[in-house]
VMD Tcl script that draws the C-alpha trace (Angstrom):
set ca {
  {-0.69 7.26 -16.92}
  {0.15 10.93 -17.51}
  {-2.66 12.94 -19.14}
  {-1.80 16.05 -21.17}
  {-4.51 18.54 -22.12}
  {-3.21 20.88 -24.82}
  {-5.26 24.01 -25.68}
  {-8.41 21.98 -25.03}
  {-11.54 23.84 -26.14}
  {-15.22 22.91 -26.41}
  {-17.76 25.19 -28.06}
  {-21.45 24.33 -28.23}
  {-23.73 25.94 -30.83}
  {-26.41 28.28 -29.54}
  {-29.83 26.77 -28.86}
  {-31.31 30.06 -30.01}
  {-30.65 30.00 -33.75}
  {-31.71 33.63 -34.12}
  {-29.28 34.89 -31.51}
  {-26.57 32.66 -32.94}
  {-24.22 33.07 -29.99}
  {-22.04 30.06 -29.34}
  {-21.39 28.76 -25.82}
  {-17.73 28.29 -24.89}
  {-17.88 25.50 -22.31}
  {-14.10 25.00 -22.02}
  {-11.69 27.67 -23.20}
  {-8.07 26.84 -24.06}
  {-7.40 24.47 -21.15}
  {-3.70 23.54 -20.73}
  {-2.72 21.12 -17.98}
  {-0.57 18.05 -17.41}
  {-2.05 15.56 -14.97}
  {0.87 13.67 -13.40}
  {0.93 9.88 -13.48}
  {-0.77 8.20 -10.51}
  {-2.28 11.37 -9.03}
  {-5.86 12.25 -8.07}
  {-6.91 15.58 -9.56}
  {-10.05 17.44 -8.53}
  {-11.86 19.52 -11.20}
  {-13.75 22.06 -9.14}
  {-16.16 24.88 -9.80}
  {-19.82 25.95 -9.79}
  {-22.42 24.51 -12.17}
  {-21.71 25.48 -15.77}
  {-17.99 26.05 -15.27}
  {-16.96 23.35 -17.75}
  {-15.62 20.69 -15.39}
  {-17.88 17.83 -16.54}
  {-17.38 18.81 -20.21}
  {-13.62 18.53 -19.64}
  {-14.11 15.06 -18.12}
  {-16.27 13.95 -21.05}
  {-13.64 15.10 -23.52}
  {-10.95 13.14 -21.62}
  {-13.27 10.12 -21.73}
  {-14.04 10.48 -25.44}
  {-17.78 10.95 -24.87}
  {-17.45 14.45 -26.32}
  {-15.13 15.55 -29.10}
  {-13.10 18.73 -28.53}
  {-13.69 21.72 -30.79}
  {-9.98 22.42 -30.59}
  {-6.84 21.18 -28.88}
  {-5.44 17.72 -28.16}
  {-5.55 15.06 -25.44}
  {-2.58 12.76 -24.77}
  {-2.47 9.64 -22.57}
  {1.28 9.36 -21.99}
  {2.78 9.89 -25.44}
  {-0.34 8.67 -27.26}
  {-2.61 11.21 -28.97}
  {-6.12 9.94 -28.06}
  {-8.06 13.00 -29.28}
  {-9.76 11.07 -32.06}
  {-9.80 7.69 -30.29}
  {-13.17 6.17 -29.35}
  {-14.15 5.86 -25.69}
  {-13.88 2.03 -25.61}
  {-10.31 2.18 -26.94}
  {-8.96 4.72 -24.46}
  {-8.63 2.34 -21.51}
  {-10.71 4.41 -19.14}
  {-13.04 3.60 -16.24}
  {-15.96 5.99 -15.88}
  {-18.22 6.43 -12.84}
  {-21.31 8.63 -13.18}
  {-23.35 10.52 -10.61}
  {-26.36 8.20 -11.00}
  {-24.33 4.91 -10.79}
  {-25.94 3.55 -14.05}
  {-26.17 -0.03 -12.76}
  {-28.26 -2.62 -14.59}
  {-31.24 -3.24 -12.27}
  {-31.98 -6.79 -13.55}
  {-28.41 -8.00 -12.99}
  {-26.75 -8.98 -9.70}
  {-23.76 -7.09 -8.33}
  {-21.47 -9.82 -9.69}
  {-23.07 -9.64 -13.16}
  {-22.81 -5.82 -13.15}
  {-19.12 -5.97 -12.36}
  {-18.50 -8.74 -14.91}
  {-20.35 -6.92 -17.70}
  {-17.39 -4.87 -19.06}
  {-15.19 -7.99 -19.17}
  {-17.81 -10.05 -21.03}
  {-17.73 -7.51 -23.87}
  {-14.00 -7.89 -24.48}
  {-13.13 -9.35 -27.86}
  {-10.17 -10.71 -29.76}
  {-6.86 -10.78 -27.90}
  {-8.43 -9.12 -24.86}
  {-11.07 -11.85 -24.42}
  {-10.84 -13.58 -21.03}
  {-11.78 -17.02 -19.76}
  {-14.75 -17.33 -17.39}
  {-12.44 -18.19 -14.49}
  {-10.18 -15.18 -15.15}
  {-13.19 -12.86 -15.34}
  {-14.58 -14.14 -12.02}
  {-11.20 -13.76 -10.36}
  {-10.90 -10.19 -11.64}
  {-14.48 -9.37 -10.53}
  {-13.90 -10.62 -6.99}
  {-10.61 -8.76 -6.87}
  {-12.41 -5.50 -7.73}
  {-15.17 -6.29 -5.22}
  {-12.61 -6.88 -2.44}
  {-10.95 -3.58 -3.26}
  {-14.21 -1.67 -2.62}
  {-15.25 -4.07 0.19}
  {-18.48 -5.47 -1.28}
  {-17.54 -9.12 -1.83}
  {-20.39 -10.25 0.47}
  {-22.97 -8.42 -1.74}
  {-22.17 -10.16 -5.02}
  {-25.50 -12.04 -5.31}
  {-27.75 -9.05 -4.53}
  {-29.58 -6.84 -7.03}
  {-28.95 -3.06 -7.05}
  {-32.42 -2.42 -5.55}
  {-31.32 -4.32 -2.44}
  {-28.34 -2.04 -1.86}
  {-27.93 1.33 -0.14}
  {-26.77 4.36 -2.13}
  {-23.22 3.99 -0.84}
  {-23.14 0.29 -1.75}
  {-24.41 1.04 -5.25}
  {-21.67 3.60 -5.66}
  {-19.06 1.03 -4.67}
  {-20.44 -1.37 -7.26}
  {-20.15 1.33 -9.91}
  {-16.52 1.96 -8.88}
  {-15.75 -1.80 -8.91}
  {-17.24 -2.05 -12.42}
  {-15.00 0.80 -13.57}
  {-11.89 -0.75 -11.97}
  {-12.43 -4.33 -13.17}
  {-11.06 -3.47 -16.63}
  {-7.84 -2.24 -14.98}
  {-8.15 1.11 -16.72}
  {-5.27 3.43 -17.46}
  {-7.37 6.35 -16.23}
  {-10.31 6.52 -13.77}
  {-12.84 9.33 -14.33}
  {-15.43 10.20 -11.63}
  {-18.28 12.61 -12.42}
  {-19.85 13.97 -9.21}
  {-19.78 10.43 -7.73}
  {-20.93 11.42 -4.25}
  {-23.69 13.95 -4.93}
  {-26.54 11.44 -4.33}
  {-25.25 10.35 -0.90}
  {-26.07 11.79 2.53}
  {-23.44 13.79 4.40}
  {-22.04 10.95 6.54}
  {-21.90 8.54 3.62}
  {-20.22 11.18 1.41}
  {-17.43 11.52 3.97}
  {-16.97 7.75 4.23}
  {-17.11 7.14 0.45}
  {-14.68 9.91 -0.43}
  {-12.17 8.41 2.01}
  {-12.71 5.05 0.27}
  {-12.12 6.62 -3.14}
  {-8.84 8.07 -1.90}
  {-7.80 4.72 -0.39}
  {-8.63 2.84 -3.62}
  {-6.79 5.39 -5.75}
  {-3.67 5.12 -3.59}
  {-3.78 1.31 -3.61}
  {-4.21 1.06 -7.39}
  {-2.07 4.03 -8.40}
  {-4.48 4.78 -11.22}
  {-4.45 8.39 -12.50}
  {-7.85 9.71 -11.43}
  {-9.86 12.79 -12.37}
  {-12.60 13.66 -9.92}
  {-15.30 16.21 -10.84}
  {-17.22 17.95 -8.06}
  {-18.77 21.32 -7.12}
  {-18.07 20.60 -3.44}
  {-14.84 22.38 -2.55}
  {-14.45 20.56 0.78}
  {-14.75 17.23 -1.03}
  {-12.13 18.17 -3.62}
  {-9.68 19.65 -1.14}
  {-9.85 16.66 1.23}
  {-8.79 13.92 -1.24}
  {-7.08 15.59 -4.21}
  {-3.35 15.80 -4.83}
  {-4.07 18.89 -6.94}
  {-7.19 20.92 -7.68}
  {-8.19 22.85 -10.80}
  {-10.62 25.70 -10.07}
  {-12.72 26.66 -13.09}
  {-15.17 29.46 -13.90}
  {-17.17 29.80 -17.11}
  {-14.88 27.41 -18.98}
  {-11.69 29.16 -17.94}
  {-9.13 27.77 -15.50}
  {-8.72 30.20 -12.61}
  {-6.00 28.43 -10.61}
  {-4.21 25.08 -10.38}
  {-2.27 23.85 -7.39}
  {-2.15 21.73 -4.25}
  {-5.37 22.29 -2.27}
  {-3.77 23.98 0.75}
  {-1.59 26.21 -1.46}
  {-4.64 27.42 -3.44}
  {-6.55 28.06 -0.20}
  {-3.61 29.93 1.36}
  {-2.78 31.93 -1.75}
  {-5.84 32.46 -4.02}
  {-5.06 34.00 -7.42}
  {-8.23 36.11 -7.49}
  {-11.39 36.97 -5.58}
  {-13.42 34.20 -7.24}
  {-11.05 31.50 -6.00}
  {-10.88 33.05 -2.54}
  {-14.68 33.12 -2.28}
  {-15.18 29.64 -3.74}
  {-12.79 27.88 -1.38}
  {-13.46 27.76 2.33}
  {-16.25 26.87 4.75}
  {-17.50 29.19 6.15}
  {-16.70 31.41 3.12}
  {-14.21 34.23 3.24}
  {-15.33 37.61 4.63}
  {-15.17 40.36 2.00}
  {-14.81 44.09 2.79}
  {-14.47 47.28 0.84}
  {-11.14 48.86 1.82}
  {-8.37 51.16 0.76}
  {-4.59 51.35 1.05}
  {-3.06 54.65 2.11}
  {0.55 55.17 3.18}
  {1.16 51.40 3.19}
  {-1.64 50.87 5.67}
  {-4.85 48.96 5.01}
  {-8.04 50.72 6.05}
  {-11.37 48.97 6.51}
  {-13.86 51.76 7.12}
  {-12.01 54.46 9.04}
  {-9.78 51.98 10.91}
  {-6.16 51.20 9.92}
  {-6.17 47.47 10.49}
  {-2.89 46.24 9.00}
  {0.49 47.33 7.61}
  {0.77 46.45 3.90}
  {4.31 47.38 2.90}
  {4.95 47.59 -0.81}
  {1.30 48.12 -1.79}
  {0.46 51.37 -3.60}
  {-2.31 53.72 -2.47}
  {-5.61 52.49 -4.01}
  {-9.12 51.32 -3.29}
  {-9.15 47.54 -2.78}
  {-11.41 44.59 -1.99}
  {-10.29 42.86 1.17}
  {-10.77 39.15 1.92}
  {-10.33 37.89 5.51}
  {-10.60 34.18 6.22}
  {-12.93 33.40 9.19}
  {-9.96 31.98 11.12}
  {-8.01 35.21 10.55}
  {-9.58 37.10 13.46}
  {-7.97 37.27 16.92}
  {-10.09 38.73 19.78}
  {-8.22 41.73 21.20}
  {-9.81 44.43 23.32}
  {-7.27 46.87 21.88}
  {-7.50 45.52 18.33}
  {-7.73 47.96 15.40}
  {-10.88 46.44 13.78}
  {-14.32 46.51 15.35}
  {-17.47 44.61 14.45}
  {-20.97 44.69 15.91}
  {-21.77 41.19 17.25}
  {-25.21 39.67 16.80}
  {-24.72 36.04 17.77}
  {-22.21 33.46 18.99}
  {-22.54 29.94 17.62}
  {-20.86 27.28 19.75}
  {-19.47 24.43 17.61}
  {-17.65 22.47 20.34}
  {-13.95 22.95 19.66}
  {-14.53 26.32 17.97}
  {-16.86 29.28 18.30}
  {-18.31 31.26 15.41}
  {-18.89 34.92 16.12}
  {-21.51 36.40 13.79}
  {-21.31 40.17 13.49}
  {-21.67 43.10 11.09}
  {-19.48 45.93 9.77}
  {-20.44 48.89 7.62}
  {-17.68 48.09 5.08}
  {-18.59 44.39 4.79}
  {-19.73 43.27 1.33}
  {-21.33 40.19 2.91}
  {-24.49 40.49 5.01}
  {-22.57 39.11 7.98}
  {-19.01 38.87 9.18}
  {-18.16 35.39 10.48}
  {-15.13 34.90 12.74}
  {-13.99 31.46 13.87}
  {-12.13 31.48 17.19}
  {-11.07 28.95 19.81}
  {-13.83 28.11 22.31}
  {-11.47 29.15 25.12}
  {-12.12 32.77 24.13}
  {-15.22 34.39 25.55}
  {-17.10 36.96 23.50}
  {-19.68 39.15 25.19}
  {-22.38 39.89 22.61}
  {-24.12 42.28 25.00}
  {-21.07 44.57 25.00}
  {-22.18 45.89 21.59}
  {-18.70 45.89 20.03}
  {-15.98 43.26 19.54}
  {-12.48 44.32 18.64}
  {-10.08 42.22 16.57}
  {-6.49 41.94 15.45}
  {-6.10 40.36 12.01}
  {-3.64 37.59 11.10}
  {-1.70 39.04 8.13}
  {-1.41 35.71 6.27}
  {-5.18 35.31 6.38}
  {-5.83 38.72 4.76}
  {-5.87 39.08 0.95}
  {-6.09 42.22 -1.16}
  {-7.75 42.26 -4.59}
  {-7.92 44.83 -7.37}
  {-11.34 46.48 -7.17}
  {-11.89 46.27 -10.93}
  {-10.14 43.11 -12.14}
  {-10.54 41.16 -8.83}
  {-6.97 39.82 -9.30}
  {-4.83 39.40 -6.20}
  {-2.61 42.36 -5.24}
  {0.80 41.39 -3.93}
  {3.41 43.73 -2.41}
  {5.86 44.98 -5.06}
  {9.27 43.38 -5.00}
  {11.80 45.59 -3.23}
}
mol new
graphics top color blue
foreach p $ca { graphics top sphere $p radius 0.5 }
foreach p [lrange $ca 0 end-1] q [lrange $ca 1 end] { graphics top cylinder $p $q radius 0.2 }
display resetview
């Protein structure tokens, strides 16, 4: 099911009646979610991602704009008539019902032509349980389940109606790190098996990038960038996107371009053909540093963190806008912290220039 968001806007009235300033939670959002894809809505708290999800679900009514499921305008349609499955952060299971009864509940409320026989409902419930691999837990109560198992029950309950669209609101935030990894892989597997168009809301960029076909990065209700996860990481539209994506986060320096050379501090670190002379903000991904005793950029090392396959060199630089510079290198390289200085060559495709005022990405002018 293709979902089209057309000039979607949500404005909340101010809580302070004297101030009277409205809050724009989502501002003129335009996006077409392709049929059968998993889309990650990503951004910090308050960026409007959950509000967007609630408008798609029908739980909140847009202030402006339209929502289409395929060719159908569902903007004014009630939640129960949209054909959606919705999974919340807190699972929202009925504690007095068994797993089987929780999964059956949406089917038991069907009326008219949609009403199902008891046998058909049970068959559908067990089908959903098999999909999320909890068929052996059907007679247990939610209190007897782990957090990951409860989350699977919530997903099965959403899937049992065979929804046109599956909506997931921070579904993994209550799980520990190992379980989050396992459950997000399960969500991806289920989505691929069912082919249901899925919208996944999270503030965890690693989570979104690992399972999404496309990600939408939002800030203060405004879409910053849309694209395939690796493309957005490799080519951020602005400084906010560059800083939001990546673990460890991108290193940010104050720099300047002079004579088509990029200077960080007093050192000319890179040729930047086609870029005009100007002061810039420089972003360097942690994996963009190559140890080189004759390299043009120096940093003052303070620590080396061994992570097995990789090594993280923690250092400082007078032009860094972060407290520390973090460089990720192969563990085959040896860095002598006692030497006092480490020199680097930078990988050009891991270095991004941003306008100092607008924070938009600066690209070389077309020849």
